[in-house]
TORZA-349920 format. One line per 3 residues: number of its first residue (from 1); for each residue x, y, z of N, C-alpha, C, O. Coordinates in nm, 3 decimals, padded with zeros to 5 digits. Each point is the difference from the previous one (the first is absolute). Layout:
NUM = X Y Z X Y Z X Y Z X Y Z  ... .
This chain:
1 = -03.409 01.208 00.975 00.088 00.077 00.089 00.138 -00.064 00.009 00.102 00.069 -00.009  -00.098 -00.200 00.025 00.129 -00.069 00.009 00.080 00.015 -00.128 00.121 00.019 00.004  -00.191 -00.027 -00.118 00.070 00.011 -00.128 00.062 00.138 -00.014 00.114 00.012 -00.044 .
4 = -00.191 00.093 00.081 00.053 00.136 -00.009 00.118 00.018 00.094 00.099 00.064 -00.035  -00.110 -00.121 00.155 00.110 00.009 00.096 00.125 -00.067 -00.054 00.111 00.050 00.016  -00.130 -00.165 -00.082 00.112 -00.071 -00.060 00.069 00.084 -00.105 00.123 00.002 -00.008 .
7 = -00.202 00.068 -00.074 00.059 00.087 -00.102 00.079 00.112 00.064 00.107 00.036 -00.048  -00.160 00.021 00.158 00.072 00.108 00.069 00.133 -00.051 00.055 00.102 00.068 -00.008  -00.106 -00.188 00.065 00.124 -00.058 00.053 00.103 -00.018 -00.111 00.118 00.029 00.020 .
10 = -00.161 -00.078 -00.136 00.091 -00.018 -00.113 00.058 00.133 -00.044 00.119 00.011 -00.030  -00.205 00.091 00.025 00.046 00.133 -00.042 00.103 00.055 00.099 00.099 00.061 -00.040  -00.125 -00.082 00.171 00.094 00.046 00.102 00.135 -00.068 -00.015 00.105 00.064 00.011 .
13 = -00.107 -00.197 -00.036 00.124 -00.074 -00.017 00.077 00.049 -00.121 00.122 00.016 00.006  -00.194 00.009 -00.116 00.066 00.050 -00.121 00.059 00.138 00.024 00.109 00.031 -00.046  -00.184 00.052 00.119 00.049 00.134 00.028 00.125 -00.002 00.087 00.093 00.077 -00.024 .
16 = -00.091 -00.164 00.124 00.117 -00.012 00.087 00.120 -00.053 -00.077 00.112 00.047 00.017  -00.136 -00.148 -00.104 00.109 -00.055 -00.080 00.060 00.105 -00.091 00.123 00.010 -00.013  -00.209 00.070 -00.051 00.048 00.105 -00.089 00.081 00.104 00.078 00.101 00.051 -00.048 .
19 = -00.148 -00.019 00.170 00.071 00.097 00.083 00.139 -00.050 00.036 00.093 00.079 00.014  -00.079 -00.210 00.001 00.129 -00.060 00.035 00.086 -00.027 -00.123 00.109 -00.055 00.012  -00.158 00.093 -00.130 00.079 -00.013 -00.121 -00.023 -00.129 -00.079 00.066 -00.022 -00.102 .
22 = -00.158 -00.062 00.146 -00.025 -00.126 -00.070 -00.085 00.023 -00.125 -00.093 00.081 00.001  00.127 -00.151 -00.107 -00.077 00.002 -00.124 -00.025 -00.143 -00.044 00.084 -00.087 00.022  -00.199 00.060 -00.084 -00.027 -00.136 -00.047 00.099 -00.041 -00.110 00.018 00.072 -00.097 .
25 = 00.044 -00.188 00.114 00.075 -00.059 -00.110 -00.095 -00.080 -00.088 00.016 -00.007 -00.122  -00.115 -00.052 00.185 -00.110 -00.072 -00.066 -00.128 00.068 00.046 -00.028 00.007 00.119  -00.052 00.043 -00.216 -00.116 00.083 00.037 -00.126 -00.079 00.033 -00.101 00.060 00.036 .
28 = 00.105 -00.193 -00.049 -00.116 -00.081 00.032 -00.107 00.000 -00.107 -00.107 -00.059 00.018  00.135 00.126 -00.132 -00.099 00.008 -00.108 00.043 -00.080 -00.122 -00.082 -00.068 -00.062  00.210 00.077 00.028 00.051 -00.072 -00.117 00.150 -00.019 00.019 00.055 00.034 00.104 .
31 = 00.009 -00.090 -00.205 00.143 -00.029 00.008 00.084 00.104 -00.076 00.109 -00.030 -00.048  -00.161 00.151 00.039 00.074 00.108 -00.064 00.132 00.022 00.071 00.005 00.007 00.123  00.103 00.005 -00.202 00.133 00.019 00.056 00.075 -00.129 00.025 00.116 00.001 00.041 .
34 = -00.183 -00.115 -00.067 00.060 -00.131 00.018 -00.004 -00.079 -00.130 -00.080 00.029 -00.089  00.165 -00.129 00.078 -00.010 -00.099 -00.106 00.014 -00.139 00.062 00.058 -00.015 00.107  -00.111 -00.085 -00.175 00.013 -00.137 00.047 00.115 -00.068 -00.073 00.028 00.030 -00.116 .
37 = 00.036 -00.123 00.185 00.101 -00.084 -00.064 -00.017 -00.142 00.052 00.003 -00.023 00.121  -00.021 -00.070 -00.213 -00.014 -00.141 00.034 00.110 -00.081 -00.069 00.042 00.032 -00.111  00.002 -00.135 00.179 00.121 -00.073 -00.040 -00.003 -00.048 -00.144 00.100 00.011 -00.071 .
40 = -00.212 -00.065 00.026 -00.008 -00.051 -00.137 -00.067 00.100 -00.094 00.042 00.016 -00.115  -00.146 00.050 00.162 -00.078 00.088 -00.087 00.069 00.132 -00.029 -00.021 00.060 -00.105  00.105 -00.013 00.200 00.073 00.125 -00.022 -00.075 00.121 00.054 -00.080 -00.011 00.093 .
43 = 00.108 00.127 -00.152 -00.048 00.127 00.051 -00.141 00.032 -00.050 -00.030 -00.011 -00.119  -00.055 00.048 00.213 -00.137 00.044 -00.028 -00.081 -00.102 -00.079 -00.079 00.036 -00.087  00.101 -00.163 00.117 -00.081 -00.107 -00.061 -00.055 -00.085 00.115 00.050 -00.109 00.029 .
46 = -00.153 00.160 00.036 -00.062 -00.068 00.113 -00.141 -00.042 -00.040 -00.099 00.052 00.053  00.090 -00.144 -00.145 -00.129 -00.041 -00.055 -00.086 -00.073 00.104 -00.123 00.002 -00.011  00.184 -00.065 00.109 -00.076 -00.074 00.101 -00.057 00.092 00.107 -00.088 -00.040 00.077 .
49 = 00.136 00.163 -00.070 -00.046 00.092 00.104 00.058 -00.031 00.136 -00.070 00.002 00.101  00.200 -00.031 -00.099 00.068 -00.032 00.126 00.003 00.123 00.092 -00.009 -00.014 00.122  00.022 00.133 -00.180 00.001 00.124 00.077 -00.129 00.077 -00.027 -00.025 00.043 -00.113 .
52 = -00.057 -00.026 00.215 -00.127 00.069 -00.016 -00.019 00.104 00.110 00.055 -00.012 00.109  -00.134 00.114 -00.141 -00.039 00.099 00.099 -00.143 -00.032 00.042 -00.090 -00.004 -00.084  00.070 -00.018 00.214 -00.131 -00.033 00.053 -00.021 00.073 00.132 00.081 -00.010 00.092 .
55 = -00.192 00.085 -00.083 -00.037 00.067 00.125 00.114 00.086 00.055 00.023 00.005 00.121  00.047 00.062 -00.211 00.107 00.089 00.041 00.130 -00.068 00.036 00.093 00.064 00.048  -00.087 -00.195 -00.071 00.119 -00.077 00.036 00.059 -00.067 -00.124 -00.067 -00.019 -00.101 .
58 = 00.194 -00.017 00.112 00.066 -00.081 -00.101 -00.020 -00.147 00.037 00.047 -00.044 00.105  -00.114 -00.030 -00.189 -00.029 -00.141 00.023 00.091 -00.082 -00.090 -00.010 00.007 -00.123  00.099 -00.084 00.183 00.094 -00.083 -00.076 -00.047 -00.145 00.000 -00.044 -00.052 00.103 .
61 = 00.053 -00.011 -00.217 -00.049 -00.137 -00.024 -00.151 -00.005 00.019 -00.054 -00.090 00.065  -00.012 00.188 -00.123 -00.146 00.007 00.004 -00.058 -00.085 -00.113 -00.078 00.049 -00.082  00.115 -00.175 00.079 -00.042 -00.092 -00.105 -00.060 -00.125 00.064 00.027 -00.027 00.117 .
64 = -00.107 -00.048 -00.191 -00.058 -00.122 00.056 00.106 -00.100 00.042 00.108 -00.008 -00.060  -00.139 -00.069 00.164 00.092 -00.104 00.045 00.023 -00.101 -00.111 -00.094 -00.041 -00.069  00.219 00.001 00.051 00.037 -00.095 -00.104 00.127 -00.073 00.043 00.077 00.050 00.082 .
67 = -00.057 -00.167 -00.138 00.123 -00.075 00.028 00.112 00.034 -00.097 00.112 -00.048 00.014  -00.143 00.130 -00.113 00.100 00.036 -00.102 00.111 00.084 00.062 -00.026 00.082 00.089  00.148 -00.101 -00.136 00.115 00.078 00.047 -00.014 00.144 -00.049 -00.026 00.025 -00.118 .
70 = 00.042 00.070 00.209 -00.018 00.141 -00.032 00.133 00.070 -00.026 00.105 -00.039 00.051  -00.112 00.144 -00.131 00.117 00.085 -00.022 00.027 00.083 00.126 -00.092 00.036 00.072  00.217 -00.006 -00.048 00.037 00.096 00.103 00.035 00.132 -00.066 00.029 00.006 -00.120 .
73 = -00.031 00.099 00.197 00.031 00.131 -00.057 -00.023 00.111 00.101 00.005 -00.022 00.121  -00.032 00.143 -00.173 -00.018 00.114 00.089 -00.074 00.114 -00.070 -00.011 00.005 -00.122  -00.040 00.084 00.205 -00.058 00.126 -00.043 00.099 00.108 00.036 00.036 00.015 00.117 .
76 = 00.010 00.062 -00.217 00.116 00.089 00.020 -00.033 00.143 -00.039 -00.074 00.025 -00.095  00.131 00.069 00.170 -00.017 00.141 -00.034 00.075 00.033 -00.129 00.105 -00.058 -00.028  -00.159 00.149 -00.047 00.070 00.048 -00.120 00.112 00.097 00.039 00.102 00.008 -00.069 .
79 = -00.122 00.064 00.177 00.099 00.098 00.047 00.103 -00.064 00.093 -00.024 -00.105 00.059  00.137 00.170 -00.046 00.100 -00.039 00.099 -00.013 00.091 00.122 -00.042 00.115 -00.010  00.080 -00.170 00.126 -00.009 00.075 00.124 00.128 -00.015 00.081 00.063 -00.106 00.000 .
82 = -00.026 00.213 00.067 00.111 -00.001 00.094 -00.034 00.089 00.118 -00.087 00.086 -00.011  00.154 -00.107 00.124 -00.028 00.078 00.121 -00.150 00.005 00.029 -00.062 00.106 -00.007  00.005 -00.221 00.039 -00.144 -00.010 00.020 -00.033 -00.081 00.124 00.078 -00.080 00.049 .
85 = -00.198 00.106 -00.002 -00.062 -00.077 00.107 -00.126 -00.061 -00.061 -00.092 00.072 -00.038  00.089 -00.203 00.029 -00.111 -00.072 -00.062 -00.072 -00.079 00.108 00.063 -00.068 00.081  -00.196 00.075 -00.079 -00.075 -00.082 00.095 -00.121 -00.062 -00.070 -00.054 00.056 -00.096 .
88 = 00.015 -00.172 00.145 -00.114 -00.071 -00.059 -00.050 -00.103 00.100 00.066 -00.030 00.100  -00.184 -00.023 -00.129 -00.057 -00.107 00.080 -00.028 -00.119 -00.091 -00.031 00.017 -00.118  00.041 -00.137 00.173 -00.032 -00.120 -00.078 -00.071 -00.102 00.087 00.013 -00.001 00.123 .
91 = -00.088 -00.086 -00.190 -00.069 -00.109 00.068 -00.007 -00.119 -00.095 -00.022 00.018 -00.120  00.040 -00.137 00.173 -00.002 -00.120 -00.083 -00.142 -00.044 -00.032 -00.092 00.018 00.080  00.074 -00.074 -00.201 -00.124 -00.065 -00.036 00.007 -00.149 00.031 00.092 -00.046 00.067 .
94 = -00.190 -00.027 -00.116 -00.009 -00.143 00.028 00.066 -00.086 -00.107 00.047 -00.110 00.028  -00.044 00.160 -00.150 00.042 -00.085 -00.112 00.151 -00.003 -00.017 00.068 00.103 00.010  -00.016 -00.222 -00.035 00.140 -00.019 -00.036 00.005 -00.084 -00.126 -00.088 -00.082 -00.025 .
97 = 00.191 00.104 -00.055 00.008 -00.062 -00.132 00.136 -00.066 -00.020 00.099 00.036 00.065  -00.095 -00.133 -00.156 00.127 -00.060 -00.041 00.083 00.108 -00.070 -00.055 00.083 -00.072  00.188 -00.083 00.091 00.082 -00.105 00.060 00.021 00.013 00.152 00.086 -00.067 00.056 .
100 = -00.165 00.155 00.011 00.018 00.021 00.144 -00.125 -00.036 00.079 -00.025 00.056 00.106  -00.054 -00.149 -00.158 -00.126 -00.034 00.065 00.018 -00.057 00.139 -00.088 00.014 00.085  00.200 -00.077 -00.058 00.026 -00.062 00.129 00.109 00.072 00.079 00.059 -00.057 00.092 .
103 = -00.033 00.182 -00.128 00.104 00.078 00.067 -00.061 00.124 00.065 -00.114 00.035 -00.031  00.187 00.032 00.119 -00.054 00.122 00.062 -00.037 00.104 -00.105 00.063 00.009 -00.105  -00.166 00.069 00.136 -00.039 00.109 -00.091 00.115 00.100 -00.010 00.063 00.035 00.100 .
106 = -00.038 00.011 -00.223 00.121 00.077 -00.026 -00.031 00.117 -00.092 -00.077 -00.013 -00.095  00.139 00.126 00.125 -00.003 00.117 -00.088 00.126 00.080 00.032 00.098 -00.056 00.047  -00.100 00.186 -00.072 00.115 00.082 00.032 -00.014 00.139 -00.058 -00.069 00.020 -00.100 .
109 = 00.136 00.074 00.162 00.011 00.135 -00.054 00.142 00.019 -00.049 00.094 00.002 00.079  -00.078 00.011 -00.210 00.131 00.023 -00.060 00.021 00.151 -00.013 -00.092 00.072 -00.039  00.212 -00.026 00.071 00.029 00.143 -00.013 00.144 00.019 -00.045 00.080 -00.093 00.003 .
112 = -00.050 00.215 -00.046 00.128 00.027 -00.068 00.019 -00.100 -00.114 00.110 -00.049 -00.025  -00.221 00.021 -00.044 00.001 -00.094 -00.113 00.051 00.073 -00.124 -00.052 00.105 -00.037  00.154 -00.161 -00.027 00.062 00.064 -00.116 00.020 -00.100 -00.112 -00.001 -00.121 00.021 .
115 = 00.020 00.174 -00.140 00.036 -00.084 -00.113 -00.117 -00.075 -00.061 -00.115 00.041 00.011  00.148 -00.152 -00.075 -00.095 -00.078 -00.078 -00.099 -00.072 00.091 00.038 -00.053 00.104  -00.165 00.052 -00.145 -00.101 -00.076 00.073 00.022 -00.149 -00.021 00.018 -00.047 -00.112 .
118 = -00.021 -00.026 00.222 00.009 -00.145 -00.004 -00.036 -00.052 00.138 -00.011 00.077 00.095  -00.007 -00.206 -00.084 -00.024 -00.064 00.130 00.127 -00.071 00.041 00.031 -00.108 -00.051  00.048 00.170 00.149 -00.032 00.128 00.060 00.101 00.104 -00.044 00.117 -00.031 -00.025 .
121 = -00.162 00.158 00.014 00.085 00.110 -00.046 00.095 00.045 00.111 -00.015 -00.039 00.116  00.114 00.122 -00.154 00.093 00.056 00.097 -00.077 00.090 00.096 -00.056 00.101 -00.042  00.053 -00.137 00.169 -00.077 00.077 00.098 00.031 -00.051 00.140 00.059 -00.106 00.018 .
124 = -00.102 00.184 00.080 -00.011 -00.048 00.137 -00.145 -00.040 00.022 -00.091 00.058 -00.059  00.069 -00.156 00.143 -00.135 -00.044 00.030 -00.025 00.004 00.150 00.078 -00.055 00.078  -00.187 00.119 -00.039 -00.054 -00.019 00.133 -00.092 -00.121 -00.010 -00.111 00.009 -00.052 .
127 = 00.158 -00.121 00.103 -00.075 -00.124 -00.010 -00.136 00.012 00.068 -00.011 00.055 00.110  -00.091 -00.106 -00.178 -00.133 -00.011 00.059 -00.040 -00.146 -00.012 -00.040 -00.046 -00.107  00.052 -00.025 00.215 -00.031 -00.143 00.003 -00.046 -00.036 00.141 00.045 00.059 00.098 .
130 = -00.132 -00.154 -00.090 -00.051 -00.039 00.131 00.115 -00.032 00.096 00.078 -00.093 -00.024  -00.069 00.170 00.132 00.102 -00.024 00.101 00.137 00.056 -00.033 00.091 -00.012 00.082  -00.074 00.072 -00.201 00.133 00.049 -00.039 -00.001 00.142 -00.054 00.098 00.044 -00.060 .
133 = -00.207 00.028 00.079 -00.009 00.135 -00.054 00.105 00.091 00.064 00.015 00.004 00.122  00.056 00.067 -00.207 00.107 00.089 00.044 00.139 -00.050 -00.033 00.096 00.077 00.006  -00.082 -00.206 -00.041 00.129 -00.049 -00.050 00.042 00.084 -00.120 -00.084 00.061 -00.066 .
136 = 00.213 -00.058 00.038 00.048 00.068 -00.120 00.062 -00.100 -00.096 00.080 -00.085 00.040  -00.118 00.098 -00.167 00.066 -00.074 -00.106 00.067 00.099 -00.094 -00.059 00.100 -00.039  00.183 -00.130 00.003 00.072 00.079 -00.099 -00.014 -00.077 -00.130 00.081 -00.087 -00.033 .
139 = -00.185 00.121 -00.041 -00.043 -00.082 -00.113 00.101 -00.001 -00.113 00.067 00.099 -00.028  -00.058 -00.215 -00.035 00.087 -00.020 -00.116 00.148 00.014 00.035 00.085 00.004 -00.089  -00.054 00.005 00.218 00.140 00.013 00.042 00.066 00.126 -00.049 00.122 00.007 -00.011 .
142 = -00.205 00.096 -00.020 00.054 00.118 -00.066 00.059 00.102 00.097 00.090 00.075 -00.037  -00.141 -00.071 00.161 00.040 00.102 00.094 00.073 -00.060 00.120 -00.007 -00.120 00.026  00.075 00.206 00.046 00.057 -00.033 00.130 -00.040 00.110 00.097 -00.041 00.108 -00.041 .
145 = 00.053 -00.136 00.170 -00.034 00.099 00.101 00.070 -00.035 00.130 00.041 -00.114 00.022  -00.028 00.214 00.063 00.057 -00.021 00.133 -00.111 00.002 00.104 -00.100 00.069 -00.016  00.119 -00.146 00.122 -00.097 -00.005 00.108 00.069 -00.045 00.127 00.123 -00.010 00.003 .
148 = -00.198 -00.018 00.101 00.053 -00.061 00.121 -00.084 -00.124 00.030 -00.123 00.003 -00.013  00.189 -00.111 00.051 -00.069 -00.128 00.015 00.030 -00.063 00.136 00.095 00.038 00.069  -00.177 -00.134 -00.034 00.014 -00.070 00.128 00.133 -00.074 00.008 00.068 00.003 00.103 .
151 = -00.030 -00.070 -00.213 00.126 -00.074 -00.005 00.048 -00.010 -00.143 -00.079 -00.032 -00.090  00.206 00.057 00.067 00.054 -00.010 -00.135 00.033 -00.145 -00.036 00.026 -00.030 -00.116  -00.028 -00.059 00.215 00.032 -00.140 -00.026 -00.123 -00.086 -00.024 00.011 -00.110 -00.053 .
154 = -00.130 00.159 00.092 -00.122 -00.074 -00.026 -00.028 -00.007 -00.149 00.030 00.093 -00.074  -00.086 -00.204 00.032 -00.034 -00.015 -00.142 -00.101 00.105 -00.043 00.017 00.065 -00.103  -00.124 -00.050 00.181 -00.100 00.103 -00.028 00.038 00.127 00.073 00.011 00.002 00.123 .
157 = 00.011 00.105 -00.199 00.039 00.127 00.059 -00.126 00.075 00.046 -00.083 00.041 -00.081  00.071 -00.024 00.213 -00.118 00.061 00.061 00.032 00.143 00.041 00.095 00.023 00.074  -00.175 00.073 -00.123 00.023 00.139 00.033 -00.013 00.023 00.150 -00.095 -00.046 00.063 .
160 = 00.192 00.119 -00.006 -00.003 00.040 00.139 00.064 00.138 00.009 00.113 00.018 -00.044  -00.185 00.080 00.099 00.057 00.135 00.010 00.132 00.001 00.076 00.018 -00.078 00.094  00.073 00.165 -00.134 00.129 00.010 00.068 -00.016 00.037 00.146 00.080 -00.041 00.084 .
163 = -00.185 00.119 -00.053 -00.021 00.045 00.137 -00.027 -00.114 00.097 00.017 00.016 00.121  -00.060 -00.131 -00.173 -00.028 -00.114 00.088 00.091 -00.119 -00.033 -00.035 -00.114 00.028  00.151 00.143 -00.087 00.099 -00.105 -00.018 00.022 -00.048 -00.141 00.079 -00.093 -00.021 .
166 = -00.146 00.152 -00.078 00.021 -00.042 -00.139 00.141 00.031 -00.047 00.056 00.103 00.036  00.000 -00.192 -00.116 00.136 00.019 -00.053 -00.007 00.029 -00.148 -00.090 -00.048 -00.070  00.184 00.126 00.021 -00.003 00.046 -00.139 00.013 -00.116 -00.097 00.074 -00.095 00.023 .
169 = -00.149 00.106 -00.134 00.001 -00.105 -00.102 -00.032 00.062 -00.134 -00.093 00.080 -00.010  00.169 -00.117 -00.093 -00.031 00.038 -00.138 -00.054 -00.123 -00.071 00.064 -00.105 -00.002  -00.182 00.119 -00.055 -00.064 -00.115 -00.060 00.084 -00.058 -00.112 00.047 00.071 -00.089 .
172 = -00.027 -00.202 00.094 00.065 -00.070 -00.109 -00.099 -00.090 -00.070 00.031 -00.059 -00.104  -00.150 00.048 00.162 -00.105 -00.084 -00.059 -00.119 00.083 -00.041 00.015 00.116 -00.037  -00.133 -00.176 00.044 -00.119 00.069 -00.050 -00.110 00.012 00.104 -00.107 00.050 -00.032 .
175 = 00.129 -00.096 00.156 -00.108 -00.005 00.098 00.048 00.045 00.137 00.103 -00.045 00.049  -00.181 00.135 00.012 00.020 00.041 00.138 -00.130 -00.024 00.075 -00.108 00.035 -00.050  00.116 -00.094 00.168 -00.118 -00.036 00.078 -00.039 00.114 00.093 00.086 00.066 00.059 .
178 = -00.215 -00.042 -00.047 -00.054 00.104 00.087 00.043 -00.024 00.145 00.032 -00.113 00.038  -00.033 00.219 00.042 00.042 -00.013 00.140 -00.107 -00.066 00.085 00.032 -00.065 00.099  -00.160 00.082 -00.136 -00.109 -00.059 00.076 -00.118 -00.025 -00.092 -00.012 00.066 -00.103 .
181 = -00.074 -00.159 00.138 -00.120 -00.028 -00.078 -00.114 00.087 00.051 -00.034 -00.005 00.118  -00.025 00.086 -00.207 -00.100 00.097 00.043 -00.128 -00.006 -00.083 -00.091 00.079 00.023  00.082 -00.171 -00.120 -00.114 -00.001 -00.091 -00.108 -00.096 00.047 00.024 -00.092 00.079 .
184 = -00.145 00.115 -00.131 -00.115 -00.085 00.028 -00.041 -00.073 -00.127 00.004 00.057 -00.109  -00.044 -00.184 00.123 -00.046 -00.078 -00.115 -00.147 00.020 -00.027 -00.050 -00.043 -00.103  -00.022 00.109 00.195 -00.145 00.012 -00.014 -00.051 00.144 -00.006 -00.104 00.025 -00.062 .
187 = 00.173 00.069 00.123 -00.046 00.139 00.006 00.073 00.086 -00.102 00.093 -00.045 -00.066  -00.138 00.169 00.056 00.072 00.097 -00.080 00.134 00.032 00.065 00.009 00.014 00.122  00.095 -00.003 -00.204 00.134 00.036 00.045 00.040 00.135 -00.059 -00.034 00.032 -00.114 .
190 = 00.107 00.045 00.193 00.051 00.129 -00.046 00.151 -00.009 -00.019 00.073 -00.042 00.090  -00.026 00.080 -00.208 00.142 -00.006 -00.033 00.047 00.137 -00.046 -00.071 00.072 -00.071  00.191 -00.036 00.112 00.061 00.125 -00.044 00.142 -00.029 -00.049 00.077 -00.070 00.067 .
193 = -00.044 00.123 -00.182 00.135 -00.011 -00.057 00.053 00.141 -00.017 -00.057 00.080 -00.074  00.167 -00.050 00.141 00.058 00.134 -00.006 00.136 -00.009 -00.069 00.087 -00.078 00.040  -00.069 00.159 -00.143 00.127 00.009 -00.072 00.055 00.141 00.018 -00.063 00.098 -00.040 .
196 = 00.182 -00.088 00.100 00.068 00.128 00.017 00.137 -00.013 -00.064 00.086 -00.073 00.050  -00.064 00.144 -00.161 00.125 -00.017 -00.074 00.010 -00.143 -00.048 -00.085 -00.047 -00.075  00.191 -00.022 00.118 00.012 -00.142 -00.036 -00.005 -00.088 00.125 00.073 -00.099 00.013 .
199 = -00.162 00.139 00.080 -00.032 -00.080 00.117 -00.149 -00.032 -00.001 -00.079 00.075 -00.058  00.039 -00.184 00.122 -00.142 -00.031 00.006 -00.036 -00.068 00.131 00.084 -00.062 00.066  -00.213 00.077 -00.029 -00.053 -00.054 00.124 -00.135 -00.065 -00.027 -00.082 00.053 -00.076 .
202 = 00.058 -00.169 00.138 -00.129 -00.068 -00.007 -00.067 00.006 00.137 00.061 -00.034 00.102  -00.187 00.078 -00.099 -00.078 00.007 00.123 -00.127 -00.080 -00.020 -00.074 00.025 -00.096  00.046 -00.122 00.184 -00.117 -00.087 -00.011 -00.086 00.016 00.124 00.045 -00.028 00.112 .
205 = -00.167 00.073 -00.132 -00.093 00.021 00.112 00.066 00.077 00.114 -00.014 -00.034 00.118  00.088 00.140 -00.157 00.060 00.091 00.097 00.135 -00.041 00.053 00.061 00.074 00.077  -00.011 -00.191 -00.116 00.129 -00.047 00.049 00.106 00.007 -00.110 -00.022 -00.052 -00.110 .
208 = 00.135 00.116 00.138 00.110 00.003 -00.095 00.069 -00.135 00.000 00.055 -00.043 00.102  -00.059 -00.026 -00.216 00.052 -00.137 -00.007 00.120 -00.015 -00.093 00.060 -00.107 -00.007  -00.025 00.214 -00.066 00.113 -00.008 -00.094 00.052 00.139 -00.029 -00.077 00.094 -00.016 .
211 = 00.210 -00.081 00.010 00.062 00.125 -00.041 00.134 -00.031 -00.066 00.081 -00.074 00.054  -00.059 00.133 -00.172 00.127 -00.017 -00.070 00.048 00.136 -00.049 -00.078 00.093 -00.018  00.209 -00.083 -00.004 00.061 00.122 -00.051 00.089 -00.036 -00.119 00.022 -00.118 -00.030 .
214 = 00.028 00.220 -00.037 00.099 -00.016 -00.107 -00.046 -00.098 -00.108 00.077 -00.085 -00.045  -00.203 00.098 00.004 -00.050 -00.082 -00.109 00.073 00.039 -00.129 00.004 00.117 -00.037  00.052 -00.217 -00.030 00.080 00.027 -00.120 -00.005 -00.120 -00.093 -00.034 -00.111 00.041 .
217 = 00.067 00.135 -00.166 00.011 -00.110 -00.096 00.124 -00.084 00.034 00.107 00.054 00.027  -00.124 -00.183 -00.029 00.113 -00.087 00.030 00.107 00.009 -00.109 00.118 -00.018 00.028  -00.160 00.047 -00.151 00.093 -00.003 -00.113 00.103 00.112 00.006 00.117 -00.023 -00.028 .
220 = -00.160 00.144 00.064 00.093 00.113 -00.003 -00.009 00.089 00.124 00.063 00.106 00.005  -00.142 -00.149 00.095 -00.015 00.071 00.129 -00.065 00.137 -00.015 00.013 00.084 00.088  -00.084 -00.061 -00.197 -00.074 00.125 -00.018 -00.118 00.006 00.095 -00.079 -00.095 00.003 .
223 = 00.063 00.202 00.075 -00.116 00.010 00.091 -00.132 -00.007 -00.078 -00.012 00.055 -00.109  -00.086 -00.123 00.167 -00.133 -00.011 -00.060 -00.095 00.084 00.084 -00.022 -00.029 00.118  -00.035 00.134 -00.180 -00.082 00.095 00.075 -00.136 00.026 -00.064 -00.085 00.065 00.060 .
226 = 00.064 -00.115 -00.181 -00.126 00.022 -00.072 -00.045 -00.131 -00.064 00.083 -00.084 -00.037  -00.213 00.069 00.025 -00.050 -00.118 -00.070 -00.152 -00.007 00.004 -00.065 00.081 00.066  00.010 -00.176 -00.137 -00.144 -00.020 -00.003 -00.045 -00.078 00.124 00.081 -00.057 00.073 .
229 = -00.211 00.057 -00.051 -00.060 -00.073 00.112 -00.100 -00.100 -00.056 -00.080 00.034 -00.087  00.084 -00.157 00.136 -00.087 -00.104 -00.054 -00.059 -00.084 00.112 00.059 -00.016 00.106  -00.178 -00.037 -00.133 -00.066 -00.091 00.092 -00.012 -00.136 -00.066 -00.059 -00.016 -00.106 .
232 = 00.118 -00.081 00.172 00.022 -00.133 -00.057 -00.124 -00.088 00.007 -00.079 00.009 00.094  00.063 -00.092 -00.196 -00.103 -00.105 -00.002 00.071 -00.133 -00.009 00.078 -00.024 -00.092  -00.106 -00.064 00.190 00.063 -00.131 -00.005 -00.100 -00.108 00.043 00.022 -00.075 00.095 .
235 = -00.134 00.071 -00.170 -00.097 -00.110 00.008 -00.078 -00.005 00.131 -00.044 -00.107 00.041  00.028 00.223 00.026 -00.082 00.005 00.121 -00.098 00.117 -00.011 00.037 00.110 -00.039  -00.161 -00.136 00.074 -00.100 00.106 -00.001 00.024 00.096 00.115 00.027 -00.043 00.112 .
238 = -00.036 00.173 -00.139 00.020 00.099 00.105 -00.054 00.134 -00.044 -00.032 00.022 -00.116  00.022 00.067 00.213 -00.043 00.137 -00.026 00.103 00.098 00.055 00.059 -00.023 00.106  -00.038 00.132 -00.180 00.076 00.116 00.048 -00.094 00.120 00.003 -00.089 00.012 -00.084 .
241 = 00.108 00.074 00.182 -00.080 00.123 00.008 00.084 00.111 00.064 00.106 -00.025 00.058  -00.156 00.148 -00.071 00.065 00.116 00.062 00.149 00.006 -00.033 00.084 00.018 00.088  -00.053 -00.033 -00.216 00.139 00.009 -00.045 00.034 00.148 -00.020 -00.051 00.063 -00.093 .
244 = 00.136 -00.009 00.180 00.029 00.142 -00.001 00.150 00.023 00.007 00.076 -00.085 00.046  -00.034 00.201 -00.093 00.142 00.034 -00.004 00.019 00.147 00.031 -00.087 00.082 -00.030  00.201 -00.049 00.090 00.034 00.139 00.022 00.152 00.014 -00.009 00.073 -00.097 00.023 .
247 = -00.025 00.216 -00.055 00.145 00.019 -00.012 00.068 00.003 00.135 -00.058 00.043 00.100  00.181 -00.088 -00.097 00.087 00.009 00.118 00.110 00.097 -00.035 00.069 -00.018 -00.100  -00.051 00.120 00.182 00.102 00.101 -00.028 00.138 -00.055 00.039 00.101 00.070 -00.016 .
């Protein structure tokens, strides 16, 4: 009886998600629509099985514990996306590997990823790291964006909405700090990344922790509105589930 009830609950959740316009980006069955990229091995050469599908989830670093230094990389969509609302859940595993065996567990959701695959490619990153989920990285120094921050004179630029005193700032570096810490190191976390035109928002466990506008290439100021989506692997075991996407008008 409990098992049947569980199936009904899952069906109801799927039906409600579909009604709200959500579609699976990752179907929980295989990695169709994605490719792997690892720093040394390159594209679609994941002989160690760093990215695996298990029990309907994406299991990253699903390999035996070892002291050997691991490659970093990502699982990336083949398609490009713009004007989207992306949501997913993640939870940390127990295993950590060199070269980050003694550092916080780290991953990330890369979006508006363009150009050549490399570690790291031109993209924005919604940081996923213990105690820092929701930070933004402008990877490879390729993009710039406007936001509002707590102080323009502080070394670390911390996002603060204009409505509560944030002052305008155009990124000259590669890192913006979340407005508040909202992630858990032990439980499942819910993250949402919303891209509207060339603006983006990070939401962690229901709290808006980052918002930027006027995303553009630093080289020629061309607005960036489309790109691939990737989930980063950086030597920490973790799971992703319920990765869904819907269009934003």
